[in-house]
LUMMARTI-7397 format. One record per atom (N, C-alpha, C): residue number from 1; residue in one letter; chain; atom name; z, y, x. Coordinates in steps of 0.1 Angstrom, whole numbers, plus 5000, padded with zeros to 4 digits. Example, Ala and Ser with C-alpha at 12.3 -4.5 7.8 and 13.67 -1.06 7.14 Angstrom:
i; aa; ch; at; c3; c2; c1
1; a; A; N; 5078; 4943; 5132
1; a; A; CA; 5078; 4955; 5123
1; a; A; C; 5078; 4967; 5132
2; s; A; N; 5071; 4978; 5128
2; s; A; CA; 5071; 4989; 5137
2; s; A; C; 5079; 5000; 5129
***
This chain:
i; aa; ch; at; c3; c2; c1
1; x; A; N; 3041; 2752; 6483
1; x; A; CA; 3028; 2748; 6486
1; x; A; C; 3017; 2750; 6476
2; x; A; N; 3005; 2752; 6480
2; x; A; CA; 2995; 2753; 6473
2; x; A; C; 2993; 2743; 6464
3; x; A; N; 2982; 2743; 6455
3; x; A; CA; 2977; 2732; 6448
3; x; A; C; 2971; 2721; 6455
4; x; A; N; 2965; 2721; 6466
4; x; A; CA; 2960; 2711; 6474
4; x; A; C; 2970; 2708; 6488
5; x; A; N; 2982; 2715; 6488
5; x; A; CA; 2990; 2711; 6500
5; x; A; C; 3000; 2701; 6497
6; x; A; N; 3002; 2692; 6504
6; x; A; CA; 3010; 2680; 6502
6; x; A; C; 3017; 2677; 6516
7; x; A; N; 3028; 2667; 6514
7; x; A; CA; 3033; 2663; 6527
7; x; A; C; 3022; 2656; 6536
8; x; A; N; 3011; 2651; 6530
8; x; A; CA; 3002; 2645; 6537
8; x; A; C; 2994; 2655; 6547
9; x; A; N; 2990; 2666; 6541
9; x; A; CA; 2984; 2678; 6548
9; x; A; C; 2991; 2682; 6560
10; x; A; N; 3006; 2681; 6555
10; x; A; CA; 3013; 2688; 6569
10; x; A; C; 3012; 2676; 6581
11; x; A; N; 3012; 2661; 6577
11; x; A; CA; 3011; 2651; 6586
11; x; A; C; 2998; 2652; 6591
12; x; A; N; 2989; 2656; 6586
12; x; A; CA; 2973; 2657; 6590
12; x; A; C; 2974; 2667; 6604
13; x; A; N; 2981; 2680; 6600
13; x; A; CA; 2979; 2690; 6608
13; x; A; C; 2992; 2690; 6619
14; x; A; N; 3000; 2677; 6618
14; x; A; CA; 3010; 2675; 6628
14; x; A; C; 3023; 2683; 6627
15; x; A; N; 3025; 2692; 6614
15; x; A; CA; 3034; 2698; 6612
15; x; A; C; 3047; 2691; 6612
16; x; A; N; 3046; 2678; 6606
16; x; A; CA; 3058; 2670; 6604
16; x; A; C; 3055; 2656; 6609
17; x; A; N; 3063; 2650; 6616
17; x; A; CA; 3062; 2637; 6625
17; x; A; C; 3059; 2626; 6614
18; x; A; N; 3051; 2617; 6620
18; x; A; CA; 3046; 2604; 6613
18; x; A; C; 3044; 2595; 6625
19; x; A; N; 3047; 2583; 6621
19; x; A; CA; 3044; 2570; 6628
19; x; A; C; 3029; 2567; 6627
20; x; A; N; 3021; 2575; 6635
20; x; A; CA; 3005; 2574; 6632
20; x; A; C; 3000; 2560; 6641
21; x; A; N; 2992; 2551; 6633
21; x; A; CA; 2988; 2539; 6639
21; x; A; C; 2972; 2539; 6638
22; x; A; N; 2967; 2547; 6631
22; x; A; CA; 2952; 2548; 6631
22; x; A; C; 2947; 2560; 6629
23; x; A; N; 2936; 2564; 6638
23; x; A; CA; 2931; 2577; 6634
23; x; A; C; 2916; 2577; 6639
24; x; A; N; 2907; 2583; 6631
24; x; A; CA; 2893; 2584; 6635
24; x; A; C; 2890; 2599; 6629
25; x; A; N; 2879; 2604; 6631
25; x; A; CA; 2873; 2618; 6625
25; x; A; C; 2878; 2620; 6610
26; x; A; N; 2876; 2609; 6601
26; x; A; CA; 2876; 2611; 6587
26; x; A; C; 2892; 2606; 6583
27; x; A; N; 2898; 2596; 6589
27; x; A; CA; 2908; 2589; 6583
27; x; A; C; 2921; 2590; 6592
28; x; A; N; 2933; 2590; 6585
28; x; A; CA; 2946; 2588; 6594
28; x; A; C; 2956; 2578; 6585
29; x; A; N; 2960; 2568; 6596
29; x; A; CA; 2967; 2559; 6592
29; x; A; C; 2982; 2560; 6597
30; x; A; N; 2991; 2559; 6589
30; x; A; CA; 3006; 2559; 6594
30; x; A; C; 3015; 2552; 6585
31; x; A; N; 3025; 2547; 6593
31; x; A; CA; 3036; 2536; 6585
31; x; A; C; 3043; 2545; 6575
32; x; A; N; 3045; 2538; 6563
32; x; A; CA; 3052; 2543; 6551
32; x; A; C; 3067; 2545; 6556
33; x; A; N; 3073; 2555; 6550
33; x; A; CA; 3088; 2557; 6556
33; x; A; C; 3097; 2549; 6547
34; x; A; N; 3092; 2543; 6537
34; x; A; CA; 3101; 2535; 6527
34; x; A; C; 3092; 2520; 6524
35; x; A; N; 3090; 2514; 6536
35; x; A; CA; 3080; 2501; 6534
35; x; A; C; 3085; 2492; 6523
36; x; A; N; 3075; 2486; 6516
36; x; A; CA; 3076; 2476; 6506
36; x; A; C; 3073; 2464; 6512
37; x; A; N; 3069; 2462; 6523
37; x; A; CA; 3064; 2449; 6533
37; x; A; C; 3067; 2451; 6547
38; x; A; N; 3068; 2442; 6554
38; x; A; CA; 3071; 2443; 6567
38; x; A; C; 3060; 2452; 6574
39; x; A; N; 3047; 2450; 6570
39; x; A; CA; 3036; 2459; 6574
39; x; A; C; 3033; 2470; 6561
40; x; A; N; 3034; 2482; 6559
40; x; A; CA; 3032; 2490; 6550
40; x; A; C; 3026; 2503; 6557
41; x; A; N; 3013; 2503; 6556
41; x; A; CA; 3008; 2514; 6563
41; x; A; C; 2998; 2523; 6552
42; x; A; N; 2998; 2537; 6553
42; x; A; CA; 2990; 2543; 6543
42; x; A; C; 2979; 2550; 6551
43; x; A; N; 2968; 2549; 6545
43; x; A; CA; 2956; 2555; 6551
43; x; A; C; 2951; 2565; 6540
44; x; A; N; 2950; 2578; 6545
44; x; A; CA; 2946; 2590; 6539
44; x; A; C; 2933; 2596; 6544
45; x; A; N; 2924; 2602; 6537
45; x; A; CA; 2911; 2610; 6542
45; x; A; C; 2919; 2622; 6548
46; x; A; N; 2913; 2630; 6558
46; x; A; CA; 2916; 2642; 6563
46; x; A; C; 2913; 2654; 6552
47; x; A; N; 2903; 2649; 6544
47; x; A; CA; 2898; 2658; 6532
47; x; A; C; 2909; 2658; 6521
48; x; A; N; 2914; 2667; 6518
48; x; A; CA; 2924; 2666; 6504
48; x; A; C; 2917; 2664; 6492
49; x; A; N; 2919; 2651; 6486
49; x; A; CA; 2915; 2647; 6472
49; x; A; C; 2927; 2644; 6466
50; x; A; N; 2930; 2650; 6453
50; x; A; CA; 2942; 2649; 6446
50; x; A; C; 2943; 2632; 6442
51; x; A; N; 2933; 2629; 6432
51; x; A; CA; 2937; 2617; 6427
51; x; A; C; 2922; 2608; 6426
52; x; A; N; 2923; 2595; 6425
52; x; A; CA; 2909; 2588; 6423
52; x; A; C; 2903; 2595; 6412
53; x; A; N; 2907; 2600; 6403
53; x; A; CA; 2899; 2608; 6391
53; x; A; C; 2891; 2620; 6398
54; x; A; N; 2895; 2625; 6409
54; x; A; CA; 2889; 2636; 6415
54; x; A; C; 2877; 2632; 6424
55; x; A; N; 2877; 2619; 6428
55; x; A; CA; 2865; 2614; 6435
55; x; A; C; 2850; 2617; 6429
56; x; A; N; 2844; 2622; 6438
56; x; A; CA; 2830; 2624; 6433
56; x; A; C; 2821; 2616; 6442
57; x; A; N; 2806; 2615; 6437
57; x; A; CA; 2796; 2607; 6443
57; x; A; C; 2797; 2610; 6459
58; x; A; N; 2797; 2623; 6462
58; x; A; CA; 2796; 2627; 6475
58; x; A; C; 2808; 2621; 6484
59; x; A; N; 2819; 2615; 6478
59; x; A; CA; 2832; 2610; 6485
59; x; A; C; 2830; 2596; 6487
60; x; A; N; 2818; 2589; 6481
60; x; A; CA; 2818; 2574; 6483
60; x; A; C; 2819; 2570; 6497
61; x; A; N; 2813; 2577; 6508
61; x; A; CA; 2814; 2571; 6521
61; x; A; C; 2829; 2573; 6525
62; x; A; N; 2837; 2585; 6523
62; x; A; CA; 2851; 2587; 6526
62; x; A; C; 2858; 2577; 6518
63; x; A; N; 2857; 2572; 6507
63; x; A; CA; 2864; 2563; 6501
63; x; A; C; 2861; 2549; 6508
64; x; A; N; 2849; 2544; 6511
64; x; A; CA; 2847; 2533; 6519
64; x; A; C; 2854; 2532; 6532
65; x; A; N; 2854; 2546; 6539
65; x; A; CA; 2861; 2545; 6551
65; x; A; C; 2876; 2542; 6551
66; x; A; N; 2883; 2546; 6541
66; x; A; CA; 2896; 2544; 6538
66; x; A; C; 2898; 2527; 6541
67; x; A; N; 2890; 2520; 6531
67; x; A; CA; 2891; 2507; 6530
67; x; A; C; 2885; 2499; 6544
68; x; A; N; 2877; 2504; 6550
68; x; A; CA; 2875; 2500; 6562
68; x; A; C; 2885; 2500; 6573
69; x; A; N; 2889; 2511; 6573
69; x; A; CA; 2901; 2515; 6584
69; x; A; C; 2913; 2505; 6579
70; x; A; N; 2917; 2504; 6567
70; x; A; CA; 2926; 2493; 6566
70; x; A; C; 2924; 2480; 6570
71; x; A; N; 2913; 2475; 6566
71; x; A; CA; 2906; 2461; 6571
71; x; A; C; 2906; 2461; 6586
72; x; A; N; 2903; 2472; 6593
72; x; A; CA; 2902; 2470; 6608
72; x; A; C; 2915; 2469; 6613
73; x; A; N; 2925; 2477; 6606
73; x; A; CA; 2940; 2477; 6612
73; x; A; C; 2946; 2462; 6611
74; x; A; N; 2944; 2458; 6598
74; x; A; CA; 2949; 2444; 6595
74; x; A; C; 2944; 2433; 6605
75; x; A; N; 2931; 2434; 6608
75; x; A; CA; 2926; 2427; 6618
75; x; A; C; 2932; 2426; 6630
76; x; A; N; 2934; 2441; 6636
76; x; A; CA; 2939; 2443; 6647
76; x; A; C; 2953; 2436; 6650
77; x; A; N; 2960; 2439; 6638
77; x; A; CA; 2974; 2434; 6637
77; x; A; C; 2976; 2417; 6636
78; x; A; N; 2963; 2412; 6634
78; x; A; CA; 2965; 2398; 6632
78; x; A; C; 2968; 2392; 6620
79; x; A; N; 2966; 2402; 6609
79; x; A; CA; 2972; 2399; 6596
79; x; A; C; 2961; 2393; 6585
80; x; A; N; 2947; 2396; 6590
80; x; A; CA; 2936; 2393; 6583
80; x; A; C; 2936; 2378; 6577
81; x; A; N; 2938; 2369; 6586
81; x; A; CA; 2936; 2355; 6583
81; x; A; C; 2945; 2350; 6571
82; x; A; N; 2959; 2356; 6573
82; x; A; CA; 2969; 2351; 6564
82; x; A; C; 2969; 2358; 6551
83; x; A; N; 2963; 2371; 6552
83; x; A; CA; 2962; 2380; 6542
83; x; A; C; 2967; 2391; 6540
84; x; A; N; 2964; 2403; 6532
84; x; A; CA; 2972; 2412; 6532
84; x; A; C; 2969; 2420; 6516
85; x; A; N; 2973; 2430; 6513
85; x; A; CA; 2971; 2437; 6499
85; x; A; C; 2967; 2451; 6504
86; x; A; N; 2958; 2458; 6495
86; x; A; CA; 2955; 2471; 6497
86; x; A; C; 2956; 2477; 6481
87; x; A; N; 2964; 2489; 6478
87; x; A; CA; 2965; 2493; 6467
87; x; A; C; 2963; 2508; 6467
88; x; A; N; 2958; 2513; 6454
88; x; A; CA; 2956; 2528; 6456
88; x; A; C; 2961; 2530; 6440
89; x; A; N; 2971; 2541; 6441
89; x; A; CA; 2978; 2546; 6426
89; x; A; C; 2970; 2557; 6422
90; x; A; N; 2969; 2559; 6408
90; x; A; CA; 2964; 2571; 6404
90; x; A; C; 2974; 2576; 6393
91; x; A; N; 2979; 2588; 6396
91; x; A; CA; 2986; 2597; 6387
91; x; A; C; 2999; 2590; 6383
92; x; A; N; 3008; 2597; 6375
92; x; A; CA; 3021; 2592; 6374
92; x; A; C; 3022; 2579; 6370
93; x; A; N; 3017; 2577; 6358
93; x; A; CA; 3018; 2562; 6352
93; x; A; C; 3014; 2551; 6360
94; x; A; N; 3003; 2553; 6371
94; x; A; CA; 3000; 2543; 6382
94; x; A; C; 3007; 2542; 6392
95; x; A; N; 3019; 2551; 6393
95; x; A; CA; 3027; 2552; 6405
95; x; A; C; 3025; 2563; 6417
96; x; A; N; 3014; 2571; 6414
96; x; A; CA; 3012; 2580; 6425
96; x; A; C; 3023; 2591; 6425
97; x; A; N; 3029; 2594; 6440
97; x; A; CA; 3038; 2605; 6441
97; x; A; C; 3035; 2615; 6449
98; x; A; N; 3024; 2613; 6456
98; x; A; CA; 3018; 2623; 6465
98; x; A; C; 3005; 2624; 6461
99; x; A; N; 3001; 2637; 6456
99; x; A; CA; 2987; 2639; 6450
99; x; A; C; 2977; 2643; 6463
100; x; A; N; 2975; 2634; 6470
100; x; A; CA; 2965; 2634; 6478
100; x; A; C; 2961; 2617; 6482
101; x; A; N; 2948; 2614; 6477
101; x; A; CA; 2947; 2600; 6477
101; x; A; C; 2949; 2592; 6488
102; x; A; N; 2956; 2581; 6486
102; x; A; CA; 2959; 2572; 6498
102; x; A; C; 2960; 2558; 6495
103; x; A; N; 2958; 2549; 6504
103; x; A; CA; 2956; 2536; 6503
103; x; A; C; 2968; 2528; 6510
104; x; A; N; 2974; 2520; 6503
104; x; A; CA; 2987; 2512; 6510
104; x; A; C; 2979; 2499; 6517
105; x; A; N; 2982; 2498; 6529
105; x; A; CA; 2982; 2484; 6534
105; x; A; C; 2994; 2478; 6534
106; x; A; N; 2995; 2465; 6527
106; x; A; CA; 3007; 2457; 6527
106; x; A; C; 3005; 2443; 6533
107; x; A; N; 3016; 2440; 6542
107; x; A; CA; 3013; 2426; 6546
107; x; A; C; 3025; 2422; 6554
108; x; A; N; 3024; 2408; 6557
108; x; A; CA; 3037; 2403; 6565
108; x; A; C; 3048; 2395; 6557
109; x; A; N; 3045; 2392; 6545
109; x; A; CA; 3052; 2382; 6534
109; x; A; C; 3043; 2380; 6523
110; x; A; N; 3047; 2370; 6516
110; x; A; CA; 3041; 2365; 6504
110; x; A; C; 3044; 2376; 6495
111; x; A; N; 3030; 2381; 6489
111; x; A; CA; 3029; 2393; 6480
111; x; A; C; 3029; 2387; 6465
112; x; A; N; 3035; 2393; 6457
112; x; A; CA; 3034; 2384; 6442
112; x; A; C; 3029; 2396; 6432
113; x; A; N; 3022; 2392; 6421
113; x; A; CA; 3017; 2401; 6412
113; x; A; C; 3022; 2398; 6397
114; x; A; N; 3029; 2405; 6391
114; x; A; CA; 3030; 2418; 6394
114; x; A; C; 3041; 2420; 6405
115; x; A; N; 3041; 2432; 6412
115; x; A; CA; 3047; 2433; 6425
115; x; A; C; 3063; 2436; 6419
116; x; A; N; 3070; 2431; 6430
116; x; A; CA; 3085; 2432; 6425
116; x; A; C; 3094; 2424; 6435
***
């Protein structure tokens, strides 16, 4: 894989399967294959950006679209009133394992901090 090529790039291109639950022109949302809560959906930009550190001012709208997509999906599933968590990890010590920014939507059970 090239520097910008990740498993998420292959999901965007439909080269590998994913349980896609949300899609618009800029964002793709799909169920996590190793869920940490009853609802665990990843929202990714269709534009590859490796980490939060790589976001630039011109990406502000795209970053906002990730958050809005997660909130819309939570509402659609009836999770908004009870609550949900959104998480973005950055680099190794932050828990990032795929170097294509992504937002985790977690819901469906009481979530604790720190996670565990």
